[in-house]
Each structure stands twice: as structure tokens, then as C-alpha cells.
C-alpha beads as a LAMMPS data file, in Angstrom:
LAMMPS data file: protein, C-alpha beads

274 atoms
273 bonds

1 atom types
1 bond types

-500.0 500.0 xlo xhi
-500.0 500.0 ylo yhi
-500.0 500.0 zlo zhi

Masses

1 110.0

Atoms # bond

1 1 1 114.087 392.530 -316.709
2 1 1 112.882 389.886 -319.133
3 1 1 113.785 390.206 -322.757
4 1 1 111.044 391.126 -325.164
5 1 1 109.129 388.036 -326.231
6 1 1 108.870 387.092 -329.984
7 1 1 105.918 384.773 -330.577
8 1 1 106.828 381.885 -332.726
9 1 1 110.579 382.170 -332.178
10 1 1 112.651 379.036 -332.015
11 1 1 115.973 380.469 -331.065
12 1 1 118.339 378.020 -329.479
13 1 1 115.912 375.063 -329.626
14 1 1 117.522 371.848 -331.057
15 1 1 115.977 370.301 -334.156
16 1 1 115.160 367.112 -332.219
17 1 1 113.056 369.093 -329.703
18 1 1 111.226 370.985 -332.407
19 1 1 110.507 367.694 -334.175
20 1 1 109.320 365.897 -331.038
21 1 1 107.067 368.682 -329.769
22 1 1 105.657 369.282 -333.414
23 1 1 104.919 365.530 -333.706
24 1 1 103.111 365.625 -330.270
25 1 1 101.055 368.645 -331.282
26 1 1 100.127 367.230 -334.639
27 1 1 99.396 363.660 -333.619
28 1 1 95.840 362.748 -334.790
29 1 1 93.386 361.330 -332.328
30 1 1 94.346 360.744 -328.767
31 1 1 97.646 362.487 -327.965
32 1 1 100.349 361.396 -325.654
33 1 1 101.603 363.790 -323.087
34 1 1 104.495 363.799 -320.533
35 1 1 104.460 365.519 -317.212
36 1 1 106.415 365.875 -313.955
37 1 1 103.212 366.502 -312.014
38 1 1 102.328 364.123 -309.289
39 1 1 99.033 362.212 -309.721
40 1 1 97.147 364.577 -307.385
41 1 1 98.517 367.694 -309.161
42 1 1 97.644 366.203 -312.546
43 1 1 94.040 365.587 -311.409
44 1 1 93.723 369.109 -309.895
45 1 1 95.149 370.775 -313.047
46 1 1 92.498 368.827 -315.005
47 1 1 89.782 369.835 -312.493
48 1 1 90.786 373.459 -313.077
49 1 1 89.893 373.091 -316.748
50 1 1 93.336 372.502 -318.244
51 1 1 94.970 369.609 -320.041
52 1 1 98.651 368.814 -319.808
53 1 1 100.385 368.847 -323.131
54 1 1 103.956 367.804 -322.435
55 1 1 107.114 368.301 -320.381
56 1 1 109.013 371.397 -321.584
57 1 1 112.447 372.659 -320.818
58 1 1 115.050 375.221 -321.685
59 1 1 118.717 375.205 -321.061
60 1 1 121.714 377.530 -321.381
61 1 1 125.409 376.739 -320.543
62 1 1 126.891 380.145 -319.628
63 1 1 130.403 381.376 -319.113
64 1 1 130.538 383.271 -315.804
65 1 1 133.028 386.026 -315.613
66 1 1 135.224 387.099 -312.711
67 1 1 135.381 390.186 -310.631
68 1 1 138.038 391.001 -308.093
69 1 1 136.223 392.071 -304.799
70 1 1 137.595 394.554 -302.343
71 1 1 138.317 392.107 -299.605
72 1 1 137.491 394.441 -296.654
73 1 1 134.397 396.032 -298.233
74 1 1 130.801 394.865 -298.645
75 1 1 129.902 395.232 -302.328
76 1 1 127.688 393.761 -305.112
77 1 1 129.673 391.883 -307.713
78 1 1 127.868 393.222 -310.701
79 1 1 129.782 391.107 -313.284
80 1 1 128.405 387.921 -311.606
81 1 1 124.983 389.375 -310.945
82 1 1 124.703 390.335 -314.678
83 1 1 125.887 386.865 -315.826
84 1 1 123.346 384.832 -313.661
85 1 1 120.281 386.881 -314.595
86 1 1 120.442 386.657 -318.485
87 1 1 121.482 382.994 -318.242
88 1 1 118.242 382.201 -316.385
89 1 1 116.401 384.386 -318.826
90 1 1 117.672 382.308 -321.723
91 1 1 116.574 379.029 -320.173
92 1 1 113.119 380.423 -319.349
93 1 1 112.681 381.782 -322.822
94 1 1 113.564 378.479 -324.428
95 1 1 111.169 376.664 -322.188
96 1 1 108.379 379.084 -323.193
97 1 1 109.273 378.564 -326.878
98 1 1 108.806 374.869 -326.345
99 1 1 105.392 375.435 -324.681
100 1 1 104.461 377.752 -327.552
101 1 1 105.321 374.868 -330.013
102 1 1 102.812 372.741 -328.200
103 1 1 100.099 375.497 -328.351
104 1 1 100.192 375.793 -324.611
105 1 1 98.639 378.624 -322.684
106 1 1 101.202 378.288 -319.821
107 1 1 103.656 376.153 -317.858
108 1 1 103.069 375.022 -314.285
109 1 1 105.380 373.592 -311.619
110 1 1 108.432 375.374 -313.095
111 1 1 111.696 374.550 -311.524
112 1 1 115.018 376.273 -312.080
113 1 1 118.436 374.536 -311.578
114 1 1 121.997 375.693 -311.711
115 1 1 124.709 373.158 -312.022
116 1 1 128.497 373.529 -312.334
117 1 1 129.851 371.421 -315.128
118 1 1 133.152 369.677 -315.136
119 1 1 134.036 371.111 -318.629
120 1 1 135.259 374.271 -316.839
121 1 1 135.162 375.930 -313.409
122 1 1 133.702 379.060 -314.889
123 1 1 130.858 377.235 -316.736
124 1 1 127.427 376.572 -315.380
125 1 1 124.352 375.081 -316.863
126 1 1 120.965 376.804 -316.296
127 1 1 117.837 374.626 -316.688
128 1 1 114.175 375.543 -316.557
129 1 1 111.626 372.646 -316.599
130 1 1 107.853 372.343 -316.225
131 1 1 104.613 370.999 -317.641
132 1 1 102.866 372.837 -320.426
133 1 1 99.143 373.056 -320.163
134 1 1 96.198 374.444 -322.215
135 1 1 92.764 375.503 -321.147
136 1 1 90.116 373.019 -322.355
137 1 1 87.657 375.691 -323.431
138 1 1 90.143 377.946 -325.196
139 1 1 89.988 380.841 -322.651
140 1 1 92.826 383.336 -322.928
141 1 1 95.492 382.752 -320.265
142 1 1 98.752 383.866 -321.866
143 1 1 100.693 386.852 -320.517
144 1 1 100.009 390.398 -322.032
145 1 1 103.009 390.122 -324.342
146 1 1 101.843 386.853 -325.835
147 1 1 104.163 384.478 -324.030
148 1 1 102.815 381.446 -322.241
149 1 1 102.288 382.126 -318.562
150 1 1 104.898 380.512 -316.128
151 1 1 104.409 379.553 -312.492
152 1 1 106.185 377.556 -309.964
153 1 1 102.951 376.802 -308.017
154 1 1 102.045 373.234 -307.348
155 1 1 98.965 371.742 -309.102
156 1 1 96.945 372.249 -305.868
157 1 1 97.969 375.818 -305.367
158 1 1 97.317 376.507 -309.028
159 1 1 93.790 375.024 -308.725
160 1 1 93.122 377.040 -305.558
161 1 1 94.398 380.345 -307.103
162 1 1 91.921 379.912 -310.075
163 1 1 89.030 379.061 -307.725
164 1 1 89.791 382.156 -305.678
165 1 1 89.552 384.377 -308.851
166 1 1 93.141 384.965 -309.771
167 1 1 95.526 383.673 -312.512
168 1 1 99.304 383.485 -312.876
169 1 1 101.011 385.813 -315.287
170 1 1 104.708 385.021 -315.021
171 1 1 107.366 383.572 -312.891
172 1 1 109.284 386.710 -311.625
173 1 1 112.832 386.815 -310.416
174 1 1 115.502 388.971 -308.966
175 1 1 119.091 388.259 -308.042
176 1 1 122.129 389.766 -306.419
177 1 1 125.617 388.341 -306.114
178 1 1 127.357 389.932 -303.021
179 1 1 130.812 389.902 -301.579
180 1 1 130.764 389.929 -297.708
181 1 1 133.713 391.835 -296.426
182 1 1 136.423 390.011 -294.380
183 1 1 137.035 391.144 -290.825
184 1 1 140.139 392.907 -289.921
185 1 1 142.547 391.310 -287.536
186 1 1 141.966 393.762 -284.783
187 1 1 138.130 393.287 -285.010
188 1 1 138.472 389.502 -285.073
189 1 1 140.690 389.480 -281.912
190 1 1 138.253 391.851 -280.010
191 1 1 135.412 389.470 -280.553
192 1 1 137.129 386.300 -279.217
193 1 1 135.011 384.720 -276.447
194 1 1 132.326 387.398 -276.769
195 1 1 128.656 387.173 -277.944
196 1 1 128.444 390.120 -280.388
197 1 1 126.643 390.841 -283.562
198 1 1 128.821 390.841 -286.729
199 1 1 127.422 394.026 -288.099
200 1 1 129.321 393.968 -291.414
201 1 1 127.932 390.435 -292.128
202 1 1 124.401 391.431 -291.126
203 1 1 124.324 394.526 -293.263
204 1 1 125.810 392.745 -296.272
205 1 1 123.303 389.927 -296.300
206 1 1 120.536 392.354 -295.580
207 1 1 121.426 394.636 -298.435
208 1 1 121.826 391.593 -300.872
209 1 1 118.367 390.243 -300.053
210 1 1 116.798 393.616 -300.465
211 1 1 118.381 394.110 -303.922
212 1 1 117.109 390.700 -304.991
213 1 1 113.535 391.391 -303.749
214 1 1 113.414 394.843 -305.246
215 1 1 114.410 393.396 -308.722
216 1 1 111.778 390.573 -308.380
217 1 1 109.124 393.212 -307.608
218 1 1 110.226 395.312 -310.519
219 1 1 109.621 392.312 -312.871
220 1 1 106.150 391.852 -311.383
221 1 1 105.331 395.608 -311.873
222 1 1 106.418 395.387 -315.500
223 1 1 104.001 392.450 -315.931
224 1 1 101.191 394.769 -314.456
225 1 1 100.611 392.201 -311.684
226 1 1 98.592 392.773 -308.637
227 1 1 100.820 390.766 -306.410
228 1 1 103.349 387.873 -306.051
229 1 1 102.550 384.568 -304.348
230 1 1 104.786 381.822 -303.212
231 1 1 107.755 384.159 -302.994
232 1 1 110.970 382.889 -301.513
233 1 1 114.593 384.002 -301.304
234 1 1 117.322 381.391 -301.939
235 1 1 120.969 381.622 -301.466
236 1 1 123.915 379.758 -302.831
237 1 1 127.669 380.376 -303.259
238 1 1 127.843 378.371 -306.504
239 1 1 131.501 377.453 -305.706
240 1 1 132.721 381.054 -305.341
241 1 1 133.771 380.611 -301.732
242 1 1 132.251 381.459 -298.398
243 1 1 132.349 385.263 -298.795
244 1 1 130.557 385.467 -302.144
245 1 1 126.887 384.417 -302.236
246 1 1 124.032 384.856 -304.651
247 1 1 120.610 385.787 -303.312
248 1 1 117.831 384.758 -305.711
249 1 1 114.233 385.876 -305.155
250 1 1 111.552 384.085 -307.055
251 1 1 107.698 383.975 -307.048
252 1 1 104.607 383.843 -309.225
253 1 1 103.026 387.190 -310.340
254 1 1 99.306 387.076 -310.378
255 1 1 96.274 389.221 -311.678
256 1 1 92.594 388.981 -310.770
257 1 1 90.161 387.378 -313.220
258 1 1 87.061 387.862 -311.069
259 1 1 85.774 390.419 -308.628
260 1 1 84.610 387.399 -306.469
261 1 1 87.544 386.142 -304.354
262 1 1 85.791 383.520 -302.208
263 1 1 88.153 380.791 -301.019
264 1 1 86.994 377.154 -301.342
265 1 1 86.049 375.679 -298.014
266 1 1 88.647 373.414 -296.543
267 1 1 87.885 369.694 -296.215
268 1 1 89.052 367.395 -293.465
269 1 1 91.325 364.653 -294.660
270 1 1 92.268 361.754 -292.297
271 1 1 95.348 359.772 -293.369
272 1 1 95.120 356.040 -293.258
273 1 1 98.934 355.599 -292.504
274 1 1 100.279 355.559 -288.960

Bonds

1 1 1 2
2 1 2 3
3 1 3 4
4 1 4 5
5 1 5 6
6 1 6 7
7 1 7 8
8 1 8 9
9 1 9 10
10 1 10 11
11 1 11 12
12 1 12 13
13 1 13 14
14 1 14 15
15 1 15 16
16 1 16 17
17 1 17 18
18 1 18 19
19 1 19 20
20 1 20 21
21 1 21 22
22 1 22 23
23 1 23 24
24 1 24 25
25 1 25 26
26 1 26 27
27 1 27 28
28 1 28 29
29 1 29 30
30 1 30 31
31 1 31 32
32 1 32 33
33 1 33 34
34 1 34 35
35 1 35 36
36 1 36 37
37 1 37 38
38 1 38 39
39 1 39 40
40 1 40 41
41 1 41 42
42 1 42 43
43 1 43 44
44 1 44 45
45 1 45 46
46 1 46 47
47 1 47 48
48 1 48 49
49 1 49 50
50 1 50 51
51 1 51 52
52 1 52 53
53 1 53 54
54 1 54 55
55 1 55 56
56 1 56 57
57 1 57 58
58 1 58 59
59 1 59 60
60 1 60 61
61 1 61 62
62 1 62 63
63 1 63 64
64 1 64 65
65 1 65 66
66 1 66 67
67 1 67 68
68 1 68 69
69 1 69 70
70 1 70 71
71 1 71 72
72 1 72 73
73 1 73 74
74 1 74 75
75 1 75 76
76 1 76 77
77 1 77 78
78 1 78 79
79 1 79 80
80 1 80 81
81 1 81 82
82 1 82 83
83 1 83 84
84 1 84 85
85 1 85 86
86 1 86 87
87 1 87 88
88 1 88 89
89 1 89 90
90 1 90 91
91 1 91 92
92 1 92 93
93 1 93 94
94 1 94 95
95 1 95 96
96 1 96 97
97 1 97 98
98 1 98 99
99 1 99 100
100 1 100 101
101 1 101 102
102 1 102 103
103 1 103 104
104 1 104 105
105 1 105 106
106 1 106 107
107 1 107 108
108 1 108 109
109 1 109 110
110 1 110 111
111 1 111 112
112 1 112 113
113 1 113 114
114 1 114 115
115 1 115 116
116 1 116 117
117 1 117 118
118 1 118 119
119 1 119 120
120 1 120 121
121 1 121 122
122 1 122 123
123 1 123 124
124 1 124 125
125 1 125 126
126 1 126 127
127 1 127 128
128 1 128 129
129 1 129 130
130 1 130 131
131 1 131 132
132 1 132 133
133 1 133 134
134 1 134 135
135 1 135 136
136 1 136 137
137 1 137 138
138 1 138 139
139 1 139 140
140 1 140 141
141 1 141 142
142 1 142 143
143 1 143 144
144 1 144 145
145 1 145 146
146 1 146 147
147 1 147 148
148 1 148 149
149 1 149 150
150 1 150 151
151 1 151 152
152 1 152 153
153 1 153 154
154 1 154 155
155 1 155 156
156 1 156 157
157 1 157 158
158 1 158 159
159 1 159 160
160 1 160 161
161 1 161 162
162 1 162 163
163 1 163 164
164 1 164 165
165 1 165 166
166 1 166 167
167 1 167 168
168 1 168 169
169 1 169 170
170 1 170 171
171 1 171 172
172 1 172 173
173 1 173 174
174 1 174 175
175 1 175 176
176 1 176 177
177 1 177 178
178 1 178 179
179 1 179 180
180 1 180 181
181 1 181 182
182 1 182 183
183 1 183 184
184 1 184 185
185 1 185 186
186 1 186 187
187 1 187 188
188 1 188 189
189 1 189 190
190 1 190 191
191 1 191 192
192 1 192 193
193 1 193 194
194 1 194 195
195 1 195 196
196 1 196 197
197 1 197 198
198 1 198 199
199 1 199 200
200 1 200 201
201 1 201 202
202 1 202 203
203 1 203 204
204 1 204 205
205 1 205 206
206 1 206 207
207 1 207 208
208 1 208 209
209 1 209 210
210 1 210 211
211 1 211 212
212 1 212 213
213 1 213 214
214 1 214 215
215 1 215 216
216 1 216 217
217 1 217 218
218 1 218 219
219 1 219 220
220 1 220 221
221 1 221 222
222 1 222 223
223 1 223 224
224 1 224 225
225 1 225 226
226 1 226 227
227 1 227 228
228 1 228 229
229 1 229 230
230 1 230 231
231 1 231 232
232 1 232 233
233 1 233 234
234 1 234 235
235 1 235 236
236 1 236 237
237 1 237 238
238 1 238 239
239 1 239 240
240 1 240 241
241 1 241 242
242 1 242 243
243 1 243 244
244 1 244 245
245 1 245 246
246 1 246 247
247 1 247 248
248 1 248 249
249 1 249 250
250 1 250 251
251 1 251 252
252 1 252 253
253 1 253 254
254 1 254 255
255 1 255 256
256 1 256 257
257 1 257 258
258 1 258 259
259 1 259 260
260 1 260 261
261 1 261 262
262 1 262 263
263 1 263 264
264 1 264 265
265 1 265 266
266 1 266 267
267 1 267 268
268 1 268 269
269 1 269 270
270 1 270 271
271 1 271 272
272 1 272 273
273 1 273 274
């Protein structure tokens, strides 16, 4: 679950970021913005009634603890699960605080990265980055708790979602770090040369994905969302070895803004390239 949002908080933001964003917001006349949107995405965001304000990011370098797994038993490694979740939460919160500094209604095209750093095998940097936007006519688009909305939808999907009578509320996530049990010697020998399902592997990965999806859905329910779009489940061992893997579920929670949910008619586009 996300930590409670405190509007106006600047916890963890460097002074240089606060100065840069404050200068951009207070610049008289025509303002300069930065964005990682493509040209088409930029134009579609503008067509949806929003103006890009700036590239915003949040980061957190986190020490990942260690947990001794039971080698021949499938189990969630709760120490690792509970490290990865708040680390991402810190990065997301700082990105939202940067967006708040710009007076944004939300952040689109959010990307989350995890990178191991050479300063220590147990250290990882978590980065959240996206483009802060604001509605041109001042309509309310923030989440119910006052935080800027977040979404990993592309500019085109964001435009289509609004045209269809929905809006994004929050990027919702769920994770699970799981240890897949090793096979016993007798079991490994009995499978040599045979086509056979490895049931302990199947069950372990199945259980881990379900835990990640359940936790993502719980975040969406806490946001009072109607559904989640663009959901996907990623997996990565993050250097822990082949029998320890994190399953990470992520998607955009949405709510309706209109009773009319007509989809825009598709148009035929013919590429000029071969």
C-alpha cells in the first residue's frame, strides 16, 4: 500500500531540483518545458487538453536485506519483498512531489527502473520518471488524496482513455520475491530423458504471480478505482540467482468521468515507408 500523501511535502528532494522546478513554474511569459514524450505523444496530450510542464523524477538508493531460503521448499522471501516495495514507493512519492512543485495535475508515461550499483552488491537504485502535465482549463484531475495522478500509459492511450470517458487515478503496483525450491537428487534422476512437468516450479511461479497481482488489485481498490488498464507482470532476479525471482505487477487504475463511453472511430493510416 502507498504511504499517505502529504501535499506540499518536499522530503528527500535535493535543493537543486526544488530550485530548478520552482524557477520553471515561476518563469514569466512563455515557459520552457522538458519532456520524454515522443512528438506524436506530445501532440495527443495537447489535443486532450493538457500542457506538459516538465520532466519529473524520483530516486531512492536502498539497501536490500538478506534472507536464507529453505532450499527444497517454495516460499516467499518476505524480507526482499518488503524491501522492494517501499523503495519503489519512495521513488514514486518524490516524483509526485516534483510534479506538485510544478503545479501539475498528473504525470504520464511513468517508467520505473531498478539498477544495481557498484557501490555494493546489496544496494539498488530505484528511479521513477515521467512528464508532468496540467489541464489547460483547470479541471480537477488529481487523485482523491490530493496527489498528482500517475500513469504509465502512452500519450495515445491517455488521449483515447479520456475520449472514452475515463481518467487515470494512480499507477498501482504489487510485488512478490519468491524462492523456487531446488529439486531433490532422486527427482532429478527420475526425469532424465523424459518430457514431464516440473510441478514444484510451476506451482512456485504461479503462486508468486498471483500474490503480485492480488497486491496490485488491493492498491487499485484503495484508490476506489473501477478497473486497471495496461496491466502487466514482469519478472527479474536482480542478481539474486536463478532460484530467486521478483514478480512485479503494474498497471494504471482508472475511474469514469462520464456516463458516455463511446470509443473514437479508428482511422486508416497507410505508412509511406517500405
